[in-house]
C-alpha positions as CSV (number, residue, x, y, z in Angstrom):
1,X,77.7,110.5,39.8
2,X,75.0,109.2,42.0
3,X,71.4,109.9,40.9
4,X,69.8,112.9,42.7
5,X,66.0,113.8,42.3
6,X,66.8,117.5,41.9
7,X,68.9,116.9,38.8
8,X,71.7,119.2,40.1
9,X,75.3,118.7,39.2
10,X,78.1,118.9,41.7
11,X,79.1,122.5,40.8
12,X,75.7,123.7,41.7
13,X,75.8,122.0,45.1
14,X,79.3,123.8,45.7
15,X,77.8,127.1,44.6
16,X,74.9,126.9,47.0
17,X,77.1,125.9,49.9
18,X,79.7,128.8,49.1
19,X,76.8,131.2,48.8
20,X,75.5,130.2,52.2
21,X,78.9,130.5,53.8
22,X,79.7,133.9,52.3
23,X,76.3,135.4,53.1
24,X,76.6,134.5,56.7
25,X,80.1,136.0,56.8
26,X,78.7,139.2,55.7
27,X,81.4,139.7,53.2
28,X,81.3,140.5,49.5
29,X,82.8,138.2,47.0
30,X,85.4,140.9,46.0
31,X,86.5,141.1,49.7
32,X,86.6,137.2,49.9
33,X,88.9,137.1,46.8
34,X,91.2,139.8,48.1
35,X,91.6,138.0,51.5
36,X,92.1,134.7,49.7
37,X,94.8,136.2,47.5
38,X,96.7,137.6,50.5
39,X,96.6,134.1,52.1
40,X,97.7,132.4,48.9
41,X,100.6,134.9,48.5
42,X,101.9,134.1,52.0
43,X,101.7,130.4,51.4
44,X,103.3,130.5,47.9
45,X,105.8,133.2,48.7
46,X,105.0,135.2,45.6
47,X,102.1,137.1,44.0
48,X,99.5,134.4,42.9
49,X,97.4,137.1,41.2
50,X,94.3,135.3,42.4
51,X,91.2,136.7,40.6
52,X,87.5,137.1,40.9
53,X,87.2,135.4,37.6
54,X,89.0,132.4,38.9
55,X,86.9,132.3,42.0
56,X,83.7,132.6,40.0
57,X,84.7,129.8,37.6
58,X,85.5,127.4,40.5
59,X,82.9,128.3,43.1
60,X,79.9,130.1,41.6
61,X,78.7,127.6,39.0
62,X,78.2,129.9,36.0
63,X,78.5,126.7,34.0
64,X,78.0,123.0,34.7
65,X,81.5,121.6,34.1
66,X,82.0,118.6,36.3
67,X,85.7,117.9,35.8
68,X,87.0,120.9,37.6
69,X,90.3,120.3,39.4
70,X,90.2,122.1,42.8
71,X,93.5,123.0,44.5
72,X,93.7,122.3,48.1
73,X,95.6,125.5,48.8
74,X,92.7,127.4,47.2
75,X,90.1,125.6,49.3
76,X,92.1,126.1,52.5
77,X,92.4,129.8,51.6
78,X,88.6,130.1,51.3
79,X,88.1,128.3,54.6
80,X,90.7,130.6,56.3
81,X,88.8,133.7,55.2
82,X,85.5,132.2,56.5
83,X,87.1,131.3,59.8
84,X,89.9,133.6,60.7
85,X,88.8,136.9,59.0
86,X,85.2,137.0,60.4
87,X,83.5,137.1,63.9
88,X,82.8,133.8,65.8
89,X,79.1,133.9,64.9
90,X,79.8,134.4,61.2
91,X,82.3,131.8,60.7
92,X,81.8,128.6,58.7
93,X,81.5,125.4,60.6
94,X,83.8,122.3,60.3
95,X,80.9,120.3,58.9
96,X,80.5,122.9,56.1
97,X,84.2,122.9,55.4
98,X,84.4,119.1,55.2
99,X,81.3,119.0,52.9
100,X,83.1,121.6,50.6
101,X,86.2,119.4,50.5
102,X,84.1,116.3,49.8
103,X,82.1,118.0,47.0
104,X,85.4,119.2,45.5
105,X,86.7,115.5,45.5
106,X,90.0,116.3,46.9
107,X,92.2,113.5,48.6
108,X,90.9,112.4,52.0
109,X,94.5,113.0,53.2
110,X,94.1,116.7,52.4
111,X,91.0,116.9,54.7
112,X,93.5,116.8,57.6
113,X,94.6,120.3,56.6
114,X,91.4,121.6,58.1
115,X,92.7,120.9,61.6
116,X,94.4,124.3,61.3
117,X,91.1,126.1,61.3
118,X,88.8,124.4,63.9
119,X,88.9,123.3,67.6
120,X,90.0,119.6,68.0
121,X,86.5,118.5,69.1
122,X,84.7,120.1,66.2
123,X,87.2,118.8,63.8
124,X,86.8,115.2,65.2
125,X,83.0,115.4,65.0
126,X,83.1,116.5,61.4
127,X,85.7,113.9,60.4
128,X,83.7,110.9,61.6
129,X,81.3,110.4,58.7
130,X,84.4,110.1,56.4
131,X,86.5,107.7,58.4
132,X,85.3,104.5,56.6
133,X,86.2,106.1,53.2
134,X,89.9,106.1,54.1
135,X,90.4,102.8,52.5
136,X,92.2,102.9,49.2
137,X,89.6,101.6,46.8
138,X,92.1,101.4,43.9
139,X,94.1,98.7,45.8
140,X,92.1,95.6,47.0
141,X,95.3,94.3,48.7
142,X,96.1,97.4,50.6
143,X,95.4,96.7,54.3
144,X,94.3,99.6,56.3
145,X,92.4,97.8,59.2
146,X,94.4,99.9,61.7
147,X,91.9,102.7,61.0
148,X,88.8,103.1,63.0
149,X,86.0,100.6,62.4
150,X,82.8,101.4,60.6
151,X,80.5,103.7,62.5
152,X,77.6,101.9,64.0
153,X,74.5,104.1,63.2
154,X,71.8,101.7,64.4
155,X,72.3,100.8,68.1
156,X,69.1,99.6,69.8
157,X,68.9,98.1,73.4
158,X,72.5,98.5,74.3
159,X,72.7,101.8,76.2
160,X,73.1,100.0,79.5
161,X,75.7,97.6,78.2
162,X,77.7,100.5,76.7
163,X,77.5,102.4,80.1
164,X,78.5,99.3,82.0
165,X,81.6,98.8,79.9
166,X,82.5,102.5,80.0
167,X,82.3,102.2,83.8
168,X,84.7,99.2,83.8
169,X,87.1,101.2,81.7
170,X,87.1,104.0,84.3
171,X,84.2,106.2,83.7
172,X,82.8,106.0,87.1
173,X,82.7,108.4,90.2
174,X,85.7,106.6,91.8
175,X,87.8,106.4,88.7
176,X,88.4,102.8,89.2
177,X,89.2,100.7,86.1
178,X,89.8,97.1,85.2
179,X,93.1,96.7,83.2
180,X,91.4,93.8,81.2
181,X,87.8,93.3,80.1
182,X,86.5,90.7,77.7
183,X,83.1,91.1,76.0
184,X,81.7,87.6,75.3
185,X,78.5,87.1,73.2
186,X,77.0,84.8,70.6
187,X,77.7,85.5,66.9
188,X,75.2,88.1,65.7
189,X,74.3,89.4,69.2
190,X,76.0,92.8,68.6
191,X,79.4,92.6,70.1
192,X,81.1,94.5,67.3
193,X,78.4,97.3,67.3
194,X,78.9,97.8,71.1
195,X,82.6,97.7,70.7
196,X,82.6,100.2,67.8
197,X,80.4,102.6,69.6
198,X,82.8,102.6,72.6
199,X,85.7,103.3,70.1
200,X,83.9,106.3,68.6
201,X,83.1,107.6,72.1
202,X,80.5,110.1,70.8
203,X,79.7,111.5,74.2
204,X,83.5,111.9,75.1
205,X,83.1,109.7,78.0
206,X,86.5,108.2,77.7
207,X,88.5,110.8,75.9
208,X,89.9,112.5,79.1
209,X,90.7,109.1,80.6
210,X,92.7,108.0,77.7
211,X,94.3,111.2,76.3
212,X,96.9,109.3,74.3
213,X,94.2,107.7,72.2
214,X,91.9,104.6,71.6
215,X,93.7,102.1,69.4
216,X,91.5,99.5,67.7
217,X,91.9,96.3,65.7
218,X,90.0,93.2,64.9
219,X,91.2,89.7,64.7
220,X,88.8,86.9,63.4
221,X,90.0,83.4,62.6
222,X,93.3,84.4,60.9
223,X,94.0,87.7,62.8
224,X,97.6,88.6,63.1
225,X,98.4,90.4,66.4
226,X,101.8,91.3,65.5
227,X,100.7,92.9,62.2
228,X,98.1,94.9,64.2
229,X,101.0,96.1,66.5
230,X,102.9,97.4,63.6
231,X,100.0,99.5,62.4
232,X,99.4,100.8,65.9
233,X,103.1,101.8,65.9
234,X,102.3,104.1,63.0
235,X,99.5,105.8,64.9
236,X,101.8,106.2,68.0
237,X,104.4,107.8,65.9
238,X,107.0,105.1,66.1
239,X,106.9,104.0,62.6
240,X,110.3,102.5,62.7
241,X,108.7,99.5,64.5
242,X,107.1,98.5,61.2
243,X,110.5,97.6,59.9
244,X,111.3,95.0,62.7
245,X,110.8,91.3,61.9
246,X,111.6,89.7,65.2
247,X,108.3,89.0,67.2
248,X,109.9,89.5,70.6
249,X,111.6,92.7,69.5
250,X,108.3,94.1,68.2
251,X,106.6,93.3,71.4
252,X,109.4,94.7,73.6
253,X,109.5,98.0,71.5
254,X,105.7,98.4,71.5
255,X,105.6,98.0,75.2
256,X,108.3,100.7,75.5
257,X,106.4,102.9,73.2
258,X,103.3,102.5,75.4
259,X,105.2,102.9,78.7
260,X,104.1,106.6,79.6
261,X,100.9,106.5,77.5
262,X,97.4,106.3,78.8
263,X,95.8,104.4,76.0
264,X,92.8,102.1,75.5
265,X,93.6,99.0,73.3
266,X,90.5,97.5,71.8
267,X,90.7,94.1,70.2
268,X,87.6,92.8,68.6
269,X,86.7,89.2,67.9
270,X,89.5,87.1,69.4
271,X,89.4,83.4,68.2
272,X,92.4,81.8,69.8
273,X,94.2,82.4,73.0
274,X,97.5,83.0,71.2
275,X,96.1,86.2,69.8
276,X,95.2,87.7,73.3
277,X,98.5,86.4,74.8
278,X,100.5,88.5,72.3
279,X,98.6,91.6,73.0
280,X,98.7,91.1,76.8
281,X,102.6,91.1,76.5
282,X,102.5,94.8,75.6
283,X,100.6,95.8,78.7
284,X,101.9,98.5,81.0
285,X,100.7,100.2,84.1
286,X,99.1,102.8,81.9
287,X,97.3,100.6,79.3
288,X,93.7,99.3,79.5
289,X,92.4,96.4,77.3
290,X,89.0,95.8,76.0
291,X,88.6,92.4,74.1
292,X,85.7,90.5,72.6
293,X,85.0,87.0,71.7
294,X,82.2,84.6,70.9
295,X,83.7,81.8,73.0
296,X,82.9,81.5,76.8
297,X,85.8,79.2,77.6
298,X,88.3,81.4,75.7
299,X,87.0,84.5,77.5
300,X,87.6,83.0,80.9
301,X,91.1,81.6,79.9
302,X,92.2,85.0,78.6
303,X,91.5,87.1,81.6
304,X,89.6,85.2,84.3
305,X,85.8,85.0,84.9
306,X,85.8,88.3,86.9
307,X,86.9,90.2,83.8
308,X,84.3,88.7,81.5
309,X,81.4,90.8,80.5
310,X,78.5,88.7,79.2
311,X,76.7,90.5,76.4
312,X,73.2,88.9,76.5
313,X,70.6,88.8,73.7
314,X,68.1,91.6,73.2
315,X,65.1,91.8,75.5
316,X,61.8,91.1,73.8
317,X,60.8,94.9,73.7
318,X,64.1,95.9,72.1
319,X,64.0,93.0,69.7
320,X,60.6,94.2,68.4
321,X,61.9,97.8,68.2
322,X,64.9,96.6,66.1
323,X,62.7,94.4,64.0
324,X,60.5,97.4,63.3
325,X,63.6,99.4,61.9
326,X,64.3,96.7,59.3
327,X,60.7,95.7,58.5
328,X,58.5,98.7,59.2
329,X,55.7,97.8,56.7
330,X,55.6,94.2,57.9
331,X,55.5,95.3,61.6
332,X,52.5,97.6,60.9
333,X,50.5,94.8,59.3
334,X,51.7,91.7,61.2
335,X,52.6,93.0,64.6
336,X,50.8,90.1,66.5
337,X,52.5,87.4,64.4
338,X,56.0,89.0,65.0
339,X,55.7,88.9,68.8
340,X,56.2,85.2,68.8
341,X,58.9,85.3,66.1
342,X,61.3,87.6,67.9
343,X,61.4,85.1,70.7
344,X,62.3,82.3,68.2
345,X,65.0,84.4,66.8
346,X,66.7,84.5,70.1
347,X,67.1,88.2,70.4
348,X,70.0,88.3,68.0
349,X,70.3,91.6,66.1
350,X,71.8,90.0,63.0
351,X,68.9,87.5,62.8
352,X,66.4,90.2,63.3
353,X,68.0,92.2,60.5
354,X,68.1,89.3,57.9
355,X,64.6,88.1,58.9
356,X,63.2,91.6,58.8
357,X,64.6,92.3,55.3
358,X,63.5,89.0,54.1
359,X,59.9,89.5,55.3
360,X,59.8,93.1,53.9
361,X,60.8,91.7,50.5
362,X,57.9,89.1,50.7
363,X,55.4,91.9,51.5
364,X,56.6,94.0,48.7
365,X,56.1,91.1,46.2
366,X,52.5,90.8,47.4
367,X,53.0,87.4,49.2
368,X,51.3,86.4,52.5
369,X,54.0,87.1,55.1
370,X,52.3,84.9,57.6
371,X,53.3,81.9,55.4
372,X,57.0,82.8,55.7
373,X,56.7,83.5,59.4
374,X,55.0,80.0,59.9
375,X,57.8,78.4,57.9
376,X,60.5,80.1,59.9
377,X,58.8,79.1,63.1
378,X,58.6,75.4,62.0
379,X,62.3,75.5,60.9
380,X,63.5,77.0,64.3
381,X,61.3,74.7,66.5
382,X,63.6,71.9,65.6
383,X,66.5,73.7,67.1
384,X,65.1,73.9,70.6
385,X,66.0,70.2,71.3
386,X,69.6,71.1,72.2
387,X,70.9,73.8,74.7
388,X,72.3,76.9,73.0
389,X,75.9,76.1,74.1
390,X,75.7,72.9,72.1
391,X,74.3,74.6,69.0
392,X,77.3,76.8,68.3
393,X,79.3,75.6,65.4
394,X,82.9,76.8,65.8
395,X,83.7,75.9,62.1
396,X,81.3,78.4,60.7
397,X,81.0,80.7,63.7
398,X,77.3,80.4,63.8
399,X,74.4,79.2,65.7
400,X,71.8,77.2,63.6
401,X,69.3,80.1,64.0
402,X,71.7,82.4,62.1
403,X,72.6,79.6,59.6
404,X,68.9,78.8,58.8
405,X,68.1,82.5,58.2
406,X,71.1,83.0,56.0
407,X,70.2,80.0,53.9
408,X,66.6,80.9,53.6
409,X,67.4,84.4,52.6
410,X,70.1,83.5,50.0
411,X,67.7,80.8,48.4
412,X,65.3,83.6,47.5
413,X,67.9,85.5,45.4
414,X,68.3,85.1,41.7
415,X,71.1,82.7,40.7
416,X,73.5,85.5,39.7
417,X,73.1,87.2,43.0
418,X,73.6,84.0,44.9
419,X,76.9,83.4,43.1
420,X,77.9,86.9,43.8
421,X,77.3,86.5,47.6
422,X,79.3,83.4,47.6
423,X,82.1,85.1,45.7
424,X,82.1,87.9,48.3
425,X,83.4,85.3,50.8
426,X,86.7,85.8,49.2
427,X,87.2,89.4,50.5
428,X,89.2,89.9,53.7
429,X,86.5,89.4,56.4
430,X,87.9,91.9,59.0
431,X,86.4,94.2,57.9
432,X,84.7,93.0,54.7
433,X,84.2,96.3,53.0
434,X,84.3,96.9,49.3
435,X,82.9,99.2,46.6
436,X,80.9,98.5,43.4
437,X,84.0,98.5,41.3
438,X,85.5,95.7,43.4
439,X,82.3,93.7,43.3
440,X,82.2,94.0,39.6
441,X,85.7,92.9,39.1
442,X,86.1,90.1,41.6
443,X,82.6,88.6,41.1
444,X,82.6,89.3,37.2
445,X,79.3,91.2,37.4
446,X,77.8,93.2,34.5
447,X,75.4,95.0,36.7
448,X,77.0,95.4,40.3
449,X,74.3,97.9,41.3
450,X,71.5,95.4,40.8
451,X,73.3,92.8,42.9
452,X,74.1,95.2,45.6
453,X,70.5,96.3,45.8
454,X,69.4,92.6,46.0
455,X,71.9,91.8,48.8
456,X,71.1,94.9,50.8
457,X,67.4,94.2,50.3
458,X,67.9,90.8,52.0
459,X,70.0,92.2,54.8
460,X,73.1,90.4,53.7
461,X,75.1,93.6,53.0
462,X,75.1,96.9,54.8
463,X,75.4,100.2,52.8
464,X,78.1,102.6,54.1
465,X,77.5,105.4,51.6
466,X,79.5,106.7,48.7
467,X,79.1,103.4,46.9
468,X,80.8,101.3,49.6
469,X,79.3,98.2,51.4
470,X,80.2,96.0,54.4
471,X,79.4,92.4,55.1
472,X,78.9,91.3,58.7
473,X,81.7,88.9,59.8
474,X,79.3,86.0,60.4
475,X,77.9,86.5,57.0
476,X,81.4,86.7,55.5
477,X,82.3,83.5,57.2
478,X,79.1,81.8,55.8
479,X,80.0,83.1,52.3
480,X,83.5,81.8,52.5
481,X,82.2,78.4,53.8
482,X,80.0,78.3,50.6
483,X,82.9,79.3,48.5
484,X,84.9,76.3,49.7
485,X,82.0,73.8,49.2
486,X,79.8,72.9,46.2
487,X,77.1,75.3,47.6
488,X,74.7,72.3,47.5
489,X,73.0,73.5,50.8
490,X,71.6,76.5,49.0
491,X,69.6,74.3,46.6
């Protein structure tokens, strides 16, 4: 169990939550148990003899037993009482119900039973923080990339870009939409962050325009468009399509399944035109496509220049704002020096994150951060001799700005953490998410927590919560590059 400063065990958190919910409902525990018993009797078809003693043992924490096994029917019966048997202002919220299910450690699949008790909008809002947990951590080979992407919590300087893209997708006074849009931007500029925020549609800007859903997938260098379609078929309720083997038949059946559906199809990080061509073959009069790619020529070839949305680097003010998020202590002490550095880092959010974490670590160790800033400026000054378009390395998917930062950040790690970073390049990169157990097993670590802290501290991993982590695709490609070489460039 994760450390918590209060020293409480799980059962105590459950008891506090249950107490809060029951108090608001203005019911006694005897009344709650009686109503739960009636619900369980209807569900089971016989007298369950549900007792106050059973309720107290499970929900009121008279002892601190942590291995309790909670029954989903019992949890649902409790939520039923606190939603269907009380007035609207006394009812529990979907967020509370999800928290109770989470603390009870039941299967994520069972969370979906809460749909019965809450309006769709409230249910969806409560479900969002748990989406990234739907991966089966016990099976590293199980591919569930058809699920929604990781939720982007830090989005700075992209409000106008998101609004512009939403407008292209139909969220405008005239309701005009472009059937195809390609977001083009440098690696590390934030394409995926913008795409993911649109997929989640927090403000429900697109929900009414695409009532049949927003389907998402991501490609990368080896992305399989046909495999993505099979997974979409599951979401569309045409699971039989997964059994088909012939590519043309799959495309034909997918196009037929989409014929009368108003859907938004989001495909992130296209690398080759074949990928986009296969997706475009399932287009209908009702479908709308949102692609992204790091390649300008490919973006134009895919859908024509008029359908390309160029995602530019962050402006100076927003770059400073983002850098302040990742290096707040450094920012307070070296604000003047950082003003020049953000321009050197070319307004790339990924570069700002890695540089910010690296500088913050230097400050924590008591080093003079101006020395590091000066060294970075010296390294980057050599890059200005070539125009940006000539500095993009298609093999690694990087610009030299990103590559230099990666190398510098990794060089400051302990050897065991360097080796672990390189090892993580073996995970499937889209999305490269994994838990501590997977890191321990795949990278042969004795202390995965320590390595995770080191990599997060350098901005090389992002924590997702619940012991899971994600590696940015460009970082994943760099790790894979090192994995396939002798890693001499780190020395």
